[in-house]
N, C-alpha and C positions, 0 to 999 in steps of 0.2 A: 406602099404595099410591100411586104416582105416577100422574098423569093423562096418558094417551097421546094424542098428536096424530097423526091419520091421515097427515099429511104428513111425519112425523119418523121416523127409524130406530128400530127396537126395540133397546133398550140391554141388552146381555147381560153377565152376569158368569159366570165359570167357577170352580167349586169342584173343586179337584184339578188337578194338573199332570202326570198320568201319561200312559201311552201312548194310551189312547182319547181323552183330552182333546187330546193333540197332533194326532191325526188329525182330530178334530172341528174344531179351530181352523184347521187347514190347509184342510180342505174349505170351511169357513165363508168364509174370505178368497178362496178360488179361485172359488167359485160364486155367492155371494150378493151382491146389490147393496148398496153402502155407503149408498145412499139409503133402504134398508129395514131394514138390520141393521148393528149395530156392536158390537164387543166392547170394553167399557169397562174391565174389570179382571179380575184373577185372584187367587185365594187358594189356598194349599196348607198342609199340615201343616208343611212346611219352607219358610221364607220364601226361602231361597237358591234352592230349586227353583222357586218361583213367579217369582222375579226372572229366572232363566235362561229360563223359559218365556215370560215377557212380552217379553224381548228378542228371542227367536227369532220370536215371532208379532206383533211390533209392537203390543203391548197397552199402552196408556198408563199404567195404574195397577196397582200391586201392593199388596194389602191385607195388613195384619199378621195377620189371622185370618179364618176363615170368617165369624164373627159380624160383623166390621167390614165385610166385603163385603156381607152381606145387609142391613146397616143403611144402606148408602149410598143417598142420594136420586137418584144418577145411574144407577141400575140398575133395569130393569123386570122382568127375568126371569133366572133362573139355570139354568145347565146343570150337572148333577151327574154328574161322571165318576169319582167315587171308588169304592172297592171296595164291593160290595153290603151288607155288614153295617152300614155307616154311612149308607145311603140314608135310612132313616127319620129318623135324627137330623138330618142335613143338610136333608132335605126339610122337617121341622117348623121348623127354624131359619129357613129362607128364608120359609116361609109366615107364621111369627110376625112377620116384619118386612115383610110386605106384598109379597113377591115371587112372581111366577108361577114355575112349575118345569117344566123338562124334565129327567127323571131317567133315567139309563141303566137298561137291563134287567139282571137282574130288578128290578122296581120296589122290592121288598123281599124278605127272605129267605123268608117264608112267607105263608100266606093271612091270618093274624091281623094281621101288620104291614101288609100291603097294604090291607086294609079300613080299618085305623086311619089310615093316611096319606091315603087317599082321603077319608075322612070329615073329616079335619083340613082338607083343602083346601076341601071343600064348605062347611064351617062358616065359613070365612074368605072365601068367594066369590072364590077365586083359581084360575087355570088350573093344571092338573096333567096331565102326559102321560108315560106310560112310553115311553122312547125306542126304540120298535121301528122303527128306520130302514128295515128291509126293506119295510115297508108303503108307503113313499113312492118306491120305485124305479119307473121307468117300466114295468118288466116286471110288477110287482105291480098297477099301475093297469090294465095290459092283462089280467092274470089276472082281476081283478074284472069287467071288461067282458065277457070270454069266458064267465065263469060266469053273469053276468046274462043274456046272450044265449042261454044253453043250448047252447053250441057242442058240448059233449061229452055232452049229454043229462043224465040224472039221475046225480049223482056218488055213488058207493058206497065209494070207496077213496082214501085219501091215504097215500102211502108216501114217507117222508123220513128220511134218515140223515145225520148230520154227524159226520165223523171228522177230527180234526186233532191233530197231535202237540204236546202242551204242552211248551214249552221251560222255562217258569218252574216250579220245583219246588213252590212254595207252592200252585199251582193244583190239585195232587193230594195235598198233605200237610198243609195248615193248616186244621184244622177250625174254628178261631176265625175264620178269614176265609171260612168257608163254601165251601171248595174242593169240587170234584167236577164231573163232566161234565154232569150234569143241570141243576144250577143255573147253570153257567158257559155252556156252549154249547147245552144242551138247550132253551133258550128259543126257538131258531130253528125246529126242527121243530114244537114246540108251537104257536107262533104261526101257522104255515102251516096246520096242521089246524084251528085255531080260525077262521082266515080263511075257509077253504073251507066249513066247516060252520056259518058264520054266528054264531060265538060261543056256540054251544050247549054246555051241559055234557055231557060223556060220562057215561053212566050206570054205566059200569064201566071200571076200569083194572086191567090185569094186566101186571106187569113183572118182569124179572129182570136181573141184571147182576153184574159182578165188582167186589168191593171190595178195596182194598189193605190193608196193615197198619195204616193210619190210620183204617180203617173209612170210607173215602171212595170213591165210585164212579169207577172208571176207564172203565166202559162200562155201557150200559143198552140194553135192548130192551123196548119197551112196545107193548101192544095196547090201544087205546081204543075202546070200543063206544059207538055213538050210536044214536039212534032210527032206525026204518025201515031196519034192516039195514046201516047205514053203519059203516065201520071206518077207524081211522087206525093205521098201523104206523110207529112212530117209534123211532129208535135214535141213540145217541151213542157216541163213543169218543175217548179222549184219548191213545192210544198209537200209532194207525195212521191213515193218510190214507184216507178214503172217496172214492168218486167225487163225493160231495156234490151229487147231483142229487135232484130230487123229482118225483114223478109223481102227478097228479090223474086218477083213472080213472073214466070214466062209461060210460053205456050206448051212447054214440055215438063213443067214442074216448078218447084220452089227451092231456093237456097235460103237457109236461115243462118244469120250471124248472131252469135251470142249464146248466153247472156253477156252483157256489157259489149254491145256490138261495136263500140268505138275502141275497145281494147280486148278483143275476143281471144279466148283460148279454144274456141270450137266453131267449126263451120260444117253445116249439114247440107248435103245435096240429095237429090232423089234416090241415089244409090249408095251413098257413103257418108260417114261422119268422120271428119278430121279433128283430132285433138292435139293441142300443142302445149308443151311444157316450157314455161318461161324461166329465166334465171331467178333464183330465190334471193330476195333482197337482204343485204347485210344490215340494214337499218330499217326502223319503222317508217313507213311511207304515209303520206297524207292522202293520196289518191289511189283508187283501186287499179291493180295491174300496172301501175306506173313504172314497174321495172322495165316495161317495154319502151320507155322514153329514149333509151339509148339506141334503138334500132335505126332511127332516122340519121344518127350521126355517121353511120357507115356510108349512107348516101351522100351526105355533105362532103365527106372526105373524097369519095369517088369523083364527085363533080368538080371540086376545087383542084384536085390533082390532075384532072383532065382538061382544065381550063374552061369549064362550063360556067355560065352565069346563072343558070337555073336548072332545076331537076325536071325531067319529063314526068315524074310521078306526082309532083305538085308544081305545075308550071306557073309562070307569072300570069298568063292569060286566065288560067283556071282560078287563081286567087282573086282576080278581078271579078270573074263570073260569080264566085261564091260570096264575095262582098256585096254584089248586086242582089243576090238571093236573100241574104240576111237583111239588107236594107229594105228590100221590097216587102219582106214579112213585117219588119218593124213598122214601116209606114202604114201598112194595112191595119196594124194594131193601134196606131196613133202614138207610137213611142219615138220621141225625138231627143237628141242630145245637143249640147252646146256646139259641138263640131259640125252639126248638120246645118247650122245657120250661117256658116261662113260662105 
């Protein structure tokens, strides 16, 4: 593991050159100070793809393999933007070579893998965070403040639904890639419920949904029961567009996040509406409001520079709880992946 100088930029490597990595790198260069962050290199399964990616994003080095990147002494931390079935493999590879890790959500396919990767990072005394970028948007910072102040009293209900039309066929057809609405986009309503209810485990999950001919969920509707009469109603859909708003309901009123509650520019309380301007992207992005992907990197640097192994905003324990929530919903639907059989 390299020794970090507080006055030097945090040196990043990117594993994968796909769509989310493109948006992340664009946001990175548009928003972050080069005095605090720099992208040193990229690696992908296909080197030609990595070379094209490096040229587009002005990244100085293309590595021949994922392993070569993680072994470089010029890199402090890696961003994993690959498909989620390989998160555990790439995460372990980076950790084995002394690199801190920011890994796209879901951190792993199921609870078993999630616990395994977290323990792997802890044993090596390296930072690991699931890339729940939503948590670092200004609107989410305001949400945490409003909840702490008790603006809407005692919160009893969270209602959140995400519906987007999947353009890529593999996202609803390839079980080997762990396709499906719950594991793909379901992370967003799950993380919101967990945020509002303080990372508590729901004591009961009831869910139903529609599976396609590949036994993959195209939609889901879940009710999660918490202590003291609290409930979360969460839904996903990959064939139709939802309003994509979320509501946190308490004894003194309602807080609304959204539209795009997972990447919001607006939060409304009973007395005020907060609106936020995000950096304008310099390149065309694949995902809505993904210029906000850079916000989480500020927290990664803060944690690493302070010798922390996890962030309190997305803690290891909460990543495990959220993995349990996703897995609980999936099993209620009857969706199982090869990793679940191990």
